[in-house]
Structure formats: C-alpha cells, structure tokens
C-alpha positions as CSV (number, residue, x, y, z in Angstrom):
1,X,9.0,54.9,13.5
2,X,5.0,55.3,14.3
3,X,2.2,56.3,12.0
4,X,-1.1,57.3,13.0
5,X,-4.1,59.7,11.6
6,X,-1.6,62.5,11.3
7,X,0.5,60.5,8.8
8,X,0.1,61.7,5.4
9,X,-0.3,58.9,3.0
10,X,0.2,58.7,-0.9
11,X,-2.0,55.9,-2.8
12,X,-1.0,54.9,-6.1
13,X,-3.6,52.8,-8.3
14,X,-7.3,53.6,-8.2
15,X,-8.4,50.5,-10.0
16,X,-11.3,47.8,-8.2
17,X,-9.2,47.3,-5.2
18,X,-7.3,50.6,-4.8
19,X,-10.1,52.9,-5.3
20,X,-12.2,51.2,-2.6
21,X,-9.3,50.8,-0.1
22,X,-8.2,54.7,-0.7
23,X,-11.7,55.6,0.0
24,X,-11.9,53.8,3.3
25,X,-8.8,55.5,4.4
26,X,-10.2,59.0,3.8
27,X,-13.2,58.1,5.5
28,X,-11.0,57.3,8.5
29,X,-9.5,60.2,8.4
30,X,-6.6,59.9,6.8
31,X,-4.9,62.8,4.7
32,X,-4.8,61.1,1.6
33,X,-2.9,61.8,-1.8
34,X,-4.1,59.6,-5.0
35,X,-2.8,59.0,-8.5
36,X,-3.4,57.0,-11.2
37,X,-2.2,56.4,-14.9
38,X,-5.5,57.4,-16.1
39,X,-5.9,60.9,-13.5
40,X,-10.1,60.4,-14.2
41,X,-10.2,57.4,-12.1
42,X,-8.8,59.7,-9.2
43,X,-12.2,62.0,-9.3
44,X,-14.4,60.0,-6.7
45,X,-11.6,60.0,-4.2
46,X,-11.0,63.5,-4.9
47,X,-15.0,64.3,-4.3
48,X,-14.4,62.3,-1.0
49,X,-11.8,64.7,0.4
50,X,-8.5,63.1,-1.5
51,X,-5.9,65.3,-2.7
52,X,-4.3,64.6,-6.3
53,X,-0.7,63.4,-6.2
54,X,2.2,64.9,-7.9
55,X,4.8,62.4,-8.3
56,X,7.5,64.8,-8.1
57,X,6.3,65.5,-4.5
58,X,6.3,61.8,-3.2
59,X,8.9,62.8,-0.6
60,X,6.4,64.6,1.4
61,X,4.4,61.5,2.1
62,X,6.0,59.0,4.8
63,X,3.8,56.4,3.5
64,X,3.4,55.3,0.1
65,X,0.8,52.7,-1.0
66,X,0.7,50.9,-4.2
67,X,-2.3,48.6,-5.4
68,X,-1.3,48.2,-9.4
69,X,-1.8,45.3,-11.8
70,X,1.2,43.4,-11.9
71,X,5.0,43.1,-12.0
72,X,5.0,45.6,-15.0
73,X,3.1,48.1,-13.8
74,X,4.5,48.0,-10.5
75,X,8.0,48.4,-11.7
76,X,7.2,51.2,-14.4
77,X,5.2,53.2,-11.3
78,X,8.8,52.7,-9.1
79,X,10.7,53.7,-11.6
80,X,8.9,57.1,-11.9
81,X,8.9,57.9,-8.2
82,X,12.5,56.5,-7.5
83,X,14.5,59.5,-7.7
84,X,12.0,61.5,-5.4
85,X,11.9,58.8,-2.7
86,X,13.9,60.3,0.6
87,X,15.1,57.8,3.8
88,X,12.8,55.9,6.1
89,X,9.9,56.3,3.6
90,X,7.4,53.2,3.4
91,X,6.4,51.8,0.5
92,X,3.8,49.3,1.0
93,X,2.5,47.2,-2.0
94,X,-0.9,45.8,-1.9
95,X,-0.3,44.2,-5.5
96,X,0.0,40.9,-6.5
97,X,3.4,40.3,-7.8
98,X,6.2,37.7,-8.5
99,X,8.2,36.9,-5.8
100,X,11.6,37.4,-7.8
101,X,10.2,41.1,-8.7
102,X,9.6,42.2,-5.0
103,X,12.8,41.3,-4.2
104,X,14.1,43.1,-6.9
105,X,12.1,46.3,-6.0
106,X,12.8,45.7,-2.3
107,X,16.5,46.0,-2.9
108,X,16.5,48.6,-5.2
109,X,14.1,50.6,-2.1
110,X,16.8,49.5,0.2
111,X,19.6,51.0,-1.6
112,X,17.7,54.4,-1.0
113,X,17.0,53.7,2.7
114,X,13.5,53.1,2.0
115,X,11.3,50.0,3.4
116,X,9.5,48.0,0.8
117,X,6.8,45.6,2.4
118,X,4.9,43.4,0.6
119,X,1.3,43.0,1.4
120,X,-1.0,41.7,-0.8
121,X,-4.4,41.3,0.0
122,X,-7.1,38.7,0.0
123,X,-10.9,39.5,0.0
124,X,-11.8,40.6,-3.3
125,X,-13.6,44.3,-3.6
126,X,-16.7,43.5,-1.5
127,X,-13.3,43.3,1.4
128,X,-12.0,46.1,0.0
129,X,-15.1,47.9,0.6
130,X,-15.9,46.6,4.2
131,X,-12.8,46.6,5.7
132,X,-12.5,43.1,5.9
133,X,-9.4,42.2,3.7
134,X,-6.8,39.5,5.0
135,X,-2.9,41.1,4.4
136,X,0.0,38.5,4.1
137,X,2.8,40.7,4.8
138,X,6.7,40.3,4.1
139,X,9.6,42.3,5.2
140,X,10.7,44.3,8.5
141,X,8.5,43.0,11.2
142,X,8.6,46.7,13.4
143,X,7.6,48.6,10.1
144,X,5.0,46.0,9.7
145,X,3.7,46.5,13.3
146,X,4.2,50.5,13.2
147,X,1.6,50.3,9.9
148,X,-1.2,49.1,12.2
149,X,-3.2,51.9,12.1
150,X,-3.5,51.9,8.4
151,X,-4.2,48.0,7.9
152,X,-6.8,48.4,10.8
153,X,-8.8,50.6,8.4
154,X,-8.6,47.9,5.7
155,X,-8.5,44.8,7.1
156,X,-9.6,42.3,9.6
157,X,-6.4,40.1,9.9
158,X,-2.7,41.0,8.9
159,X,-0.3,38.4,9.2
160,X,3.7,38.8,8.8
161,X,4.9,35.4,6.5
162,X,8.3,36.3,7.2
163,X,11.3,38.6,5.3
164,X,10.3,40.5,1.8
165,X,8.6,38.0,-0.8
166,X,7.1,35.9,1.6
167,X,3.9,37.8,1.4
168,X,3.8,37.4,-1.9
169,X,4.4,33.6,-1.9
170,X,1.6,33.2,0.4
171,X,-0.6,35.5,-2.0
172,X,0.7,33.7,-4.6
173,X,-0.6,30.2,-3.1
174,X,-3.8,31.9,-2.2
175,X,-4.5,32.5,-5.8
176,X,-3.4,29.0,-6.9
177,X,-6.6,27.7,-4.9
178,X,-8.6,30.4,-5.8
179,X,-8.1,30.4,-9.3
180,X,-7.9,26.5,-10.1
181,X,-11.1,26.2,-8.2
182,X,-12.7,28.6,-10.0
183,X,-12.4,26.6,-13.1
184,X,-13.4,23.7,-10.9
185,X,-16.4,25.5,-10.3
186,X,-17.5,26.1,-14.0
187,X,-17.3,22.7,-14.3
188,X,-19.3,21.5,-11.7
189,X,-22.1,23.9,-12.8
190,X,-22.1,23.2,-16.3
191,X,-22.0,19.2,-15.4
192,X,-25.1,20.2,-13.1
193,X,-26.7,22.2,-15.8
194,X,-26.8,19.2,-18.3
195,X,-27.9,16.5,-15.5
196,X,-31.2,18.6,-15.5
197,X,-30.4,20.0,-11.9
198,X,-31.5,23.7,-11.2
199,X,-28.0,25.2,-10.8
200,X,-29.2,28.5,-9.0
201,X,-29.7,25.8,-5.9
202,X,-26.2,25.0,-6.1
203,X,-24.6,27.3,-4.0
204,X,-27.6,27.1,-0.9
205,X,-27.6,23.4,-1.0
206,X,-23.7,23.0,-0.9
207,X,-23.3,25.4,1.8
208,X,-21.6,23.8,4.9
209,X,-20.4,21.0,3.2
210,X,-17.1,20.0,2.3
211,X,-17.4,21.3,-1.3
212,X,-18.3,24.8,0.4
213,X,-15.8,28.0,-0.1
214,X,-16.4,31.9,-0.4
215,X,-15.3,31.5,-4.5
216,X,-17.9,28.8,-4.4
217,X,-20.5,30.9,-3.1
218,X,-19.7,33.8,-5.2
219,X,-19.0,32.2,-8.2
220,X,-21.5,29.4,-8.7
221,X,-24.8,31.7,-8.4
222,X,-23.5,34.6,-11.0
223,X,-22.0,31.1,-13.4
224,X,-26.0,29.7,-12.8
225,X,-27.7,32.9,-13.9
226,X,-24.9,34.4,-16.4
227,X,-24.4,37.5,-14.2
228,X,-21.3,38.5,-15.3
229,X,-21.6,42.5,-13.8
230,X,-20.0,44.3,-11.6
231,X,-16.9,42.8,-12.3
232,X,-15.2,41.3,-9.3
233,X,-12.1,39.3,-10.4
234,X,-10.7,39.9,-13.9
235,X,-9.7,36.7,-15.9
236,X,-6.4,38.4,-16.7
237,X,-5.8,38.8,-12.9
238,X,-6.2,35.3,-11.8
239,X,-4.5,34.0,-15.0
240,X,-1.6,36.3,-14.2
241,X,-1.6,35.1,-10.4
242,X,-1.9,31.7,-11.6
243,X,1.2,32.0,-13.7
244,X,2.9,33.5,-10.9
245,X,2.4,30.6,-8.9
246,X,3.3,28.1,-12.0
247,X,6.7,30.0,-12.2
248,X,7.4,29.8,-8.6
249,X,7.0,26.4,-8.2
250,X,9.4,26.0,-11.0
251,X,12.1,27.8,-9.5
252,X,12.0,25.3,-6.5
253,X,11.4,22.3,-8.9
254,X,7.9,21.6,-7.8
255,X,5.3,20.1,-10.2
256,X,1.7,21.3,-10.2
257,X,-0.1,20.0,-12.7
258,X,-3.7,21.0,-11.3
259,X,-2.8,24.6,-11.3
260,X,-1.1,24.1,-14.5
261,X,-4.2,22.7,-16.4
262,X,-6.5,25.7,-14.7
263,X,-3.8,27.9,-16.3
264,X,-4.1,26.6,-19.7
265,X,-7.9,26.8,-19.3
266,X,-7.9,30.6,-18.3
267,X,-5.1,31.6,-20.7
268,X,-7.9,29.9,-23.2
269,X,-10.6,31.9,-22.0
270,X,-8.7,35.2,-21.6
271,X,-7.6,34.7,-25.6
272,X,-10.9,34.5,-26.8
273,X,-11.5,38.0,-25.6
274,X,-12.4,38.1,-22.0
275,X,-9.4,39.4,-20.0
276,X,-11.2,42.4,-19.1
277,X,-14.5,40.2,-17.7
278,X,-15.5,38.7,-14.6
279,X,-14.0,35.3,-13.9
280,X,-17.9,34.0,-13.6
281,X,-17.6,34.3,-17.5
282,X,-15.4,30.9,-17.3
283,X,-18.3,29.0,-17.2
284,X,-18.8,30.2,-21.1
285,X,-15.5,28.7,-21.6
286,X,-16.4,25.4,-20.2
287,X,-19.9,25.2,-21.7
C-alpha cells in the first residue's frame, strides 16, 4: 500500500478545520472531492479546483478523510457511505471522537476490509491553514506510514500512539488540558482586571514563563479586549471533548475533579446561548 499525489482523495466535512485541510491538499496537487451536509460549504473548495463528491461513488477513492463534529455526525456519515465501501480503502478520521465510538466504527470498517485510522489533530484553525497541525494516529502502523504524503501536507508531526482508539485517547488528554486551562485563563484575566491590571499586557508579560502556553497567548488577548471573532474554537466543541475526557476517565475508574469542574463551567456557558461562540467568550461567564 502506497499513496502519493496521484491518489484520489474524498474529504467529508468542510467545517472550520476540514475546509482548511482540504484547501491545503488541493494546493499541494492532490485530486480532492469534497462533501458537506450543507453543500454550500463546499463552494470555496470547488472554486479552488475540488470536485463535488457523490457519496454513492465513494468507492472510487482509495483514501477517505473525515473531519466532522462529533460521534453522532461521524456515525451518521459512516452509515451513509458504508454500503458503497470496498476492500482496501482507508478511512482517516480527523474528527475528535470518543474512544468507544472509534472502536465501534473501526470494527465495522474492518468487517468490510476497510482500514480505519483515527487521526485527531491539534493546532486549531491556524495550524490547519498553515499545515502545522500535530496528529495523534491510532491503528495499523504500515497504513499510517503509507499515508505520509497526505499527512505531510497537513501537519508538522504525526505520532502513532498505538492501536485503534489510542489516537482519540491522546486527543482527549490534549483537550482536557486545553479546555480546563481555558477556564483558568478566563478566571485569571477577570481577576487581573478587577485588581486594576491592564489585561492587554498579560500575554506579553507572562510570555516564556511557567504560566505561558499557546492557548494563553491566543485566549488572553481576546478575552482582555472581548474580541470573539473570527471563531477559532467553538464552546460546544471543547465542551464535547471535555465530556469525552470525563467519560473515558470514568470507564477507567479515575477521578479527574479539575476537568469535571471545567466541564460544568463550559456546559453552563453553552446553555446560556454560547454553543457556537468562540471559546474566549468564557470570560463573559466568569465576569
């Protein structure tokens, strides 16, 4: 099994991340067919040279990439394409899912001799645009190696974490840190403001110190100035990921109270009408 620029790619899911990743593959010279539940989301990619994918013709594509919202979305789309899949196709799922759902779908794919590789990503929309994502892969080692030409366009690093589901488990741990950290950043910015600090100076002042991180450098300035557009991380996305972390911990009899508290805060903020809003809006919940 070997893939190169002549390999036809089907890409399902033209959201914030998927659209940028598909764009990079098109620019790199791959033949890409795109699909999205709302077809109009494909228009910018079609203008770049992509084809519009018909799901009943998905057997024509050796590599199928998916980047969808959650467990429900990925399962629904998989069930739409399942009747048309053929042996030796590879599904690379960039979505962030629960480990349980990933294992179930990987098993269903295997029954059709289709290889499922969980490949959740980290790096946000900027990483997707610049091709600097980091990817946590779970599944067949030879297949992950063969996918290198595709991965190289999208990421700075791919790490095989183990068998199916381990990529998602790694992403869940990543999101646990990011999501819980975001609530702490909001509390820090709010506290600094009440104490008379010019909060626009927090990010440069703390840069390089032990409290510094990429989320801090992105979120603190946006929180300080209440700049919530364009949307970089949706509240509901981080809430979903953090919920996956809490559930995964429960299956392994592990208590993670900080993550649980952060999840409660994100759920409350989401319930106030901020599901589709940027993660930086969490500052408003704290304030």
